[in-house]
Z-matrix of the N, CA and C atoms (Angstrom, degrees):
N
C 1 1.461
C 2 1.499 1 109.61
N 3 1.327 2 117.55 1 128.53
C 4 1.517 3 118.37 2 -179.06
C 5 1.516 4 112.34 3 -93.61
N 6 1.329 5 111.22 4 152.24
C 7 1.487 6 120.78 5 -179.69
C 8 1.464 7 105.84 6 -82.43
N 9 1.423 8 120.62 7 127.98
C 10 1.384 9 122.28 8 -177.70
C 11 1.541 10 111.28 9 -102.38
N 12 1.340 11 118.75 10 8.52
C 13 1.417 12 119.93 11 178.08
C 14 1.502 13 110.92 12 -84.14
N 15 1.308 14 115.86 13 147.10
C 16 1.408 15 122.31 14 -178.92
C 17 1.559 16 110.34 15 -136.15
N 18 1.307 17 116.78 16 129.74
C 19 1.457 18 117.97 17 -179.45
C 20 1.557 19 110.52 18 -84.02
N 21 1.301 20 112.62 19 135.69
C 22 1.511 21 114.82 20 179.84
C 23 1.438 22 106.50 21 -127.37
N 24 1.369 23 117.68 22 154.24
C 25 1.370 24 124.68 23 -176.51
C 26 1.636 25 107.18 24 -83.18
N 27 1.310 26 113.24 25 169.81
C 28 1.440 27 119.83 26 -177.81
C 29 1.595 28 109.63 27 -66.15
N 30 1.351 29 117.50 28 -33.46
C 31 1.398 30 122.21 29 179.54
C 32 1.572 31 109.13 30 -71.14
N 33 1.323 32 118.65 31 -39.36
C 34 1.465 33 119.14 32 172.77
C 35 1.488 34 112.62 33 -61.51
N 36 1.344 35 115.17 34 -43.44
C 37 1.496 36 117.56 35 -179.78
C 38 1.504 37 113.88 36 -65.63
N 39 1.333 38 116.50 37 -36.38
C 40 1.496 39 120.23 38 174.19
C 41 1.630 40 109.37 39 -62.54
N 42 1.251 41 117.54 40 -47.93
C 43 1.438 42 119.82 41 177.75
C 44 1.534 43 113.30 42 -61.93
N 45 1.295 44 117.17 43 -40.67
C 46 1.484 45 118.89 44 173.41
C 47 1.477 46 113.89 45 -63.41
N 48 1.283 47 119.76 46 -40.67
C 49 1.464 48 119.72 47 -179.31
C 50 1.531 49 110.01 48 -70.94
N 51 1.194 50 115.19 49 -35.24
C 52 1.589 51 118.69 50 177.04
C 53 1.545 52 111.06 51 -64.70
N 54 1.325 53 115.20 52 -40.75
C 55 1.457 54 117.10 53 179.28
C 56 1.437 55 115.11 54 -80.24
N 57 1.389 56 118.19 55 -41.25
C 58 1.480 57 122.63 56 -175.55
C 59 1.534 58 105.73 57 -71.94
N 60 1.208 59 124.77 58 -48.43
C 61 1.449 60 125.31 59 -171.86
C 62 1.537 61 116.67 60 -101.15
N 63 1.370 62 112.76 61 4.12
C 64 1.425 63 117.14 62 177.60
C 65 1.531 64 110.48 63 59.01
N 66 1.284 65 116.66 64 51.77
C 67 1.568 66 119.32 65 -179.21
C 68 1.608 67 106.61 66 -110.43
N 69 1.253 68 111.45 67 152.71
C 70 1.490 69 117.11 68 171.62
C 71 1.508 70 107.54 69 -75.79
N 72 1.291 71 115.69 70 165.92
C 73 1.483 72 122.78 71 179.48
C 74 1.506 73 112.41 72 -53.25
N 75 1.336 74 113.36 73 -48.39
C 76 1.459 75 121.09 74 -178.12
C 77 1.501 76 112.11 75 -62.02
N 78 1.346 77 115.84 76 -45.16
C 79 1.513 78 119.52 77 -179.37
C 80 1.604 79 110.02 78 -64.50
N 81 1.296 80 115.82 79 -42.39
C 82 1.469 81 120.06 80 178.31
C 83 1.497 82 111.76 81 -63.29
N 84 1.318 83 118.84 82 -38.57
C 85 1.445 84 125.63 83 179.97
C 86 1.471 85 108.20 84 -67.71
N 87 1.349 86 121.64 85 -41.56
C 88 1.385 87 127.66 86 -179.31
C 89 1.528 88 109.32 87 -62.77
N 90 1.326 89 115.73 88 -41.03
C 91 1.499 90 121.42 89 -178.55
C 92 1.536 91 108.75 90 -66.48
N 93 1.391 92 112.81 91 -45.91
C 94 1.479 93 116.04 92 -177.39
C 95 1.543 94 111.04 93 -63.01
N 96 1.332 95 119.13 94 -36.83
C 97 1.431 96 124.36 95 -179.99
C 98 1.543 97 109.01 96 -64.26
N 99 1.351 98 116.53 97 -44.70
C 100 1.412 99 122.05 98 178.52
C 101 1.528 100 112.48 99 -59.89
N 102 1.323 101 121.40 100 -33.25
C 103 1.432 102 126.45 101 178.21
C 104 1.533 103 115.87 102 -98.95
N 105 1.375 104 114.95 103 16.20
C 106 1.428 105 121.97 104 173.81
C 107 1.527 106 110.89 105 54.84
N 108 1.307 107 119.55 106 45.42
C 109 1.416 108 122.92 107 177.31
C 110 1.584 109 112.76 108 -84.79
N 111 1.264 110 115.03 109 169.47
C 112 1.506 111 121.87 110 179.69
C 113 1.511 112 109.24 111 -65.51
N 114 1.294 113 115.92 112 115.66
C 115 1.498 114 119.88 113 -178.32
C 116 1.538 115 109.72 114 -119.38
N 117 1.306 116 117.42 115 11.98
C 118 1.455 117 118.06 116 -179.42
C 119 1.525 118 117.99 117 -61.93
N 120 1.298 119 114.36 118 -15.57
C 121 1.457 120 119.41 119 -179.79
C 122 1.607 121 110.25 120 -75.29
N 123 1.318 122 115.07 121 -16.70
C 124 1.533 123 116.94 122 178.28
C 125 1.497 124 111.15 123 -75.78
N 126 1.336 125 119.54 124 -23.60
C 127 1.456 126 121.53 125 -177.70
C 128 1.551 127 109.74 126 -65.68
N 129 1.340 128 113.63 127 -31.20
C 130 1.472 129 118.34 128 -177.33
C 131 1.506 130 113.61 129 -68.94
N 132 1.438 131 115.91 130 -27.88
C 133 1.438 132 118.17 131 -178.80
C 134 1.524 133 114.79 132 -102.19
N 135 1.404 134 114.00 133 -2.58
C 136 1.459 135 119.94 134 179.52
C 137 1.565 136 113.20 135 -82.67
N 138 1.230 137 118.58 136 129.38
C 139 1.587 138 118.71 137 175.85
C 140 1.495 139 108.73 138 -53.91
N 141 1.317 140 114.26 139 150.93
C 142 1.426 141 122.89 140 178.94
C 143 1.525 142 115.45 141 -57.21
N 144 1.302 143 119.26 142 -32.80
C 145 1.389 144 124.60 143 -179.90
C 146 1.530 145 109.21 144 -58.83
N 147 1.344 146 115.82 145 -47.28
C 148 1.405 147 119.58 146 -178.84
C 149 1.521 148 117.65 147 -72.73
N 150 1.273 149 115.42 148 -19.86
C 151 1.423 150 119.20 149 -179.61
C 152 1.618 151 110.02 150 -71.75
N 153 1.213 152 117.61 151 -32.96
C 154 1.468 153 120.81 152 174.67
C 155 1.562 154 112.43 153 -59.28
N 156 1.412 155 112.41 154 -36.75
C 157 1.459 156 115.31 155 -177.70
C 158 1.477 157 115.73 156 -79.47
N 159 1.359 158 120.58 157 -15.54
C 160 1.395 159 122.70 158 -175.30
C 161 1.556 160 113.71 159 -71.50
N 162 1.278 161 116.40 160 -19.23
C 163 1.469 162 123.21 161 176.40
C 164 1.425 163 113.84 162 -87.51
N 165 1.325 164 119.66 163 -13.50
C 166 1.385 165 126.16 164 -177.78
C 167 1.526 166 111.53 165 -71.26
N 168 1.396 167 117.88 166 128.88
C 169 1.409 168 120.30 167 178.96
C 170 1.571 169 105.11 168 -109.08
N 171 1.323 170 114.17 169 126.32
C 172 1.445 171 120.97 170 179.69
C 173 1.502 172 109.48 171 -119.60
N 174 1.332 173 117.23 172 169.45
C 175 1.447 174 117.27 173 169.84
C 176 1.425 175 117.58 174 -54.90
N 177 1.320 176 115.21 175 -38.33
C 178 1.484 177 120.13 176 179.83
C 179 1.604 178 111.56 177 -61.36
N 180 1.340 179 113.87 178 -44.06
C 181 1.459 180 118.41 179 -179.89
C 182 1.500 181 110.46 180 -59.00
N 183 1.387 182 115.35 181 -46.26
C 184 1.490 183 120.26 182 -177.08
C 185 1.497 184 106.94 183 -68.86
N 186 1.300 185 122.46 184 -38.96
C 187 1.481 186 121.18 185 178.11
C 188 1.546 187 111.71 186 -64.38
N 189 1.283 188 117.19 187 -36.06
C 190 1.460 189 119.23 188 179.98
C 191 1.549 190 109.49 189 -65.99
N 192 1.377 191 115.98 190 -38.44
C 193 1.484 192 116.97 191 -176.76
C 194 1.582 193 102.15 192 -73.30
N 195 1.312 194 120.02 193 -39.21
C 196 1.448 195 118.50 194 -177.35
C 197 1.536 196 112.11 195 -65.49
N 198 1.371 197 117.92 196 -31.79
C 199 1.489 198 120.06 197 173.61
C 200 1.454 199 111.28 198 -64.17
N 201 1.407 200 119.27 199 -39.75
C 202 1.434 201 121.49 200 174.67
C 203 1.543 202 112.44 201 -63.97
N 204 1.282 203 117.71 202 -38.10
C 205 1.469 204 119.77 203 177.29
C 206 1.493 205 110.47 204 -70.04
N 207 1.378 206 122.61 205 -40.63
C 208 1.434 207 124.23 206 179.19
C 209 1.536 208 111.17 207 -65.52
N 210 1.263 209 117.09 208 -31.10
C 211 1.465 210 120.97 209 179.72
C 212 1.505 211 109.34 210 -65.70
N 213 1.332 212 120.03 211 -27.92
C 214 1.475 213 120.99 212 -178.62
C 215 1.530 214 112.30 213 -95.88
N 216 1.312 215 116.41 214 -5.75
C 217 1.494 216 118.73 215 178.61
C 218 1.469 217 112.18 216 -97.61
N 219 1.305 218 115.08 217 163.53
C 220 1.495 219 121.04 218 174.00
C 221 1.502 220 107.19 219 -65.99
N 222 1.404 221 118.51 220 152.19
C 223 1.412 222 120.88 221 -177.12
C 224 1.461 223 115.19 222 -61.00
N 225 1.345 224 117.91 223 -30.15
C 226 1.454 225 126.73 224 178.13
C 227 1.601 226 111.61 225 -65.17
N 228 1.299 227 115.65 226 -26.69
C 229 1.444 228 122.31 227 -175.70
C 230 1.471 229 112.66 228 -97.30
N 231 1.301 230 123.71 229 1.68
C 232 1.435 231 125.12 230 -176.20
C 233 1.586 232 109.79 231 -60.54
N 234 1.283 233 119.23 232 143.75
C 235 1.402 234 126.25 233 -172.03
C 236 1.598 235 106.97 234 -124.92
N 237 1.284 236 112.49 235 155.89
C 238 1.477 237 121.19 236 173.09
C 239 1.525 238 110.55 237 -118.03
N 240 1.280 239 114.43 238 154.08
C 241 1.435 240 122.05 239 178.72
C 242 1.561 241 110.28 240 -91.67
N 243 1.288 242 119.29 241 125.65
C 244 1.431 243 122.65 242 -176.81
C 245 1.531 244 103.69 243 -119.81
N 246 1.447 245 113.59 244 136.17
C 247 1.449 246 118.08 245 174.85
C 248 1.526 247 111.17 246 -129.84
N 249 1.317 248 114.87 247 129.60
C 250 1.480 249 118.33 248 176.38
C 251 1.567 250 100.66 249 -144.99
N 252 1.328 251 113.62 250 112.49
C 253 1.494 252 121.83 251 178.51
C 254 1.453 253 111.84 252 -59.89
N 255 1.382 254 114.09 253 -42.50
C 256 1.430 255 115.81 254 -174.49
C 257 1.524 256 115.47 255 -73.15
N 258 1.313 257 119.35 256 -12.87
C 259 1.516 258 124.75 257 173.76
C 260 1.503 259 113.90 258 -99.79
N 261 1.318 260 116.95 259 -7.57
C 262 1.505 261 114.89 260 173.65
C 263 1.601 262 111.53 261 123.77
N 264 1.276 263 119.14 262 7.57
C 265 1.469 264 115.60 263 174.83
C 266 1.528 265 115.69 264 117.85
N 267 1.246 266 116.21 265 -138.95
C 268 1.430 267 123.66 266 -175.11
C 269 1.570 268 112.71 267 -95.82
N 270 1.332 269 116.05 268 151.86
C 271 1.441 270 121.64 269 173.24
C 272 1.588 271 106.65 270 -155.20
N 273 1.309 272 113.24 271 154.33
C 274 1.447 273 114.77 272 177.02
C 275 1.599 274 106.62 273 -97.87
N 276 1.333 275 114.02 274 141.75
C 277 1.482 276 119.51 275 -176.63
C 278 1.504 277 104.42 276 -128.83
N 279 1.341 278 114.41 277 150.55
C 280 1.464 279 123.04 278 172.25
C 281 1.488 280 110.24 279 -132.48
N 282 1.256 281 115.69 280 -178.88
C 283 1.434 282 123.91 281 -172.26
C 284 1.609 283 112.14 282 49.90
N 285 1.338 284 111.65 283 53.04
C 286 1.412 285 122.27 284 177.13
C 287 1.563 286 112.83 285 57.71
N 288 1.254 287 114.68 286 36.28
C 289 1.492 288 122.02 287 175.03
C 290 1.474 289 119.17 288 86.31
N 291 1.414 290 113.62 289 7.83
C 292 1.458 291 116.50 290 -178.93
C 293 1.467 292 113.23 291 -93.45
N 294 1.342 293 123.28 292 -10.70
C 295 1.423 294 120.61 293 177.54
C 296 1.528 295 108.49 294 -132.01
N 297 1.315 296 115.81 295 129.79
C 298 1.477 297 121.47 296 177.83
C 299 1.573 298 109.03 297 -78.97
N 300 1.335 299 116.56 298 120.31
C 301 1.455 300 120.47 299 178.48
C 302 1.593 301 110.65 300 -84.22
N 303 1.305 302 114.84 301 -20.43
C 304 1.478 303 121.46 302 178.32
C 305 1.550 304 109.27 303 -139.43
N 306 1.387 305 114.84 304 156.54
C 307 1.456 306 114.63 305 174.56
C 308 1.595 307 108.72 306 -74.64
N 309 1.289 308 113.26 307 172.38
C 310 1.526 309 116.30 308 178.87
C 311 1.546 310 107.73 309 -71.12
N 312 1.325 311 112.45 310 146.17
C 313 1.532 312 119.49 311 178.59
C 314 1.415 313 109.67 312 -156.69
N 315 1.316 314 114.75 313 164.89
C 316 1.499 315 122.68 314 -178.23
C 317 1.503 316 108.96 315 -68.20
N 318 1.311 317 115.57 316 172.92
C 319 1.488 318 121.28 317 177.40
C 320 1.523 319 112.08 318 -63.97
N 321 1.365 320 113.41 319 -45.00
C 322 1.463 321 116.36 320 179.60
C 323 1.591 322 111.69 321 -62.33
N 324 1.332 323 115.63 322 -42.98
C 325 1.471 324 117.62 323 178.70
C 326 1.533 325 110.75 324 -65.26
N 327 1.271 326 118.52 325 -37.95
C 328 1.493 327 119.55 326 179.15
C 329 1.540 328 110.60 327 -70.31
N 330 1.292 329 119.10 328 -34.40
C 331 1.428 330 121.70 329 173.46
C 332 1.540 331 112.47 330 -60.43
N 333 1.334 332 118.91 331 -45.63
C 334 1.434 333 123.68 332 175.38
C 335 1.480 334 112.20 333 -67.83
N 336 1.359 335 117.43 334 -36.20
C 337 1.470 336 118.44 335 175.41
C 338 1.537 337 111.37 336 -61.63
N 339 1.373 338 117.65 337 -45.15
C 340 1.416 339 119.81 338 177.87
C 341 1.559 340 116.59 339 -64.91
N 342 1.332 341 110.94 340 -33.81
C 343 1.477 342 117.90 341 -178.70
C 344 1.627 343 105.01 342 -67.83
N 345 1.329 344 114.99 343 -41.53
C 346 1.490 345 118.31 344 176.06
C 347 1.562 346 110.85 345 -60.20
N 348 1.323 347 113.08 346 -46.91
C 349 1.508 348 115.13 347 -175.35
C 350 1.507 349 108.58 348 -67.27
N 351 1.328 350 119.81 349 -37.11
C 352 1.377 351 118.19 350 178.22
C 353 1.553 352 115.70 351 -64.37
N 354 1.367 353 112.39 352 -38.79
C 355 1.454 354 120.06 353 -179.67
C 356 1.551 355 106.99 354 -66.80
N 357 1.341 356 116.64 355 -41.25
C 358 1.443 357 121.37 356 -177.30
C 359 1.583 358 111.18 357 -64.80
N 360 1.309 359 113.70 358 -42.80
C 361 1.463 360 120.19 359 -174.57
C 362 1.489 361 115.57 360 -75.21
N 363 1.388 362 115.25 361 -17.88
C 364 1.517 363 117.42 362 -175.94
C 365 1.545 364 109.11 363 -105.49
């Protein structure tokens, strides 16, 4: 019995989505990002100035990931992002800020924490 699966690259998948579903490049990229697909091919076409900024973790990037996580959680489990530099950085709070769901951590640590939570919940 032969194996009918075939591995395709991110660029091939992007081209297939654009052709099959009649999507623009931007729409297809947005869908691929939402579904955590291979986007490494985009680095090759991105100017070097923008590559430096892709590794930067800001409060906006963390809030966007938290919004994705909250969308998958029950309404009672929704969390907010709290930042206090004097106390050690970011933490997740629930119950309208009265309970810390995580200890304080740096932006990079919080980014990895949210990545793990999103992987676990999906």
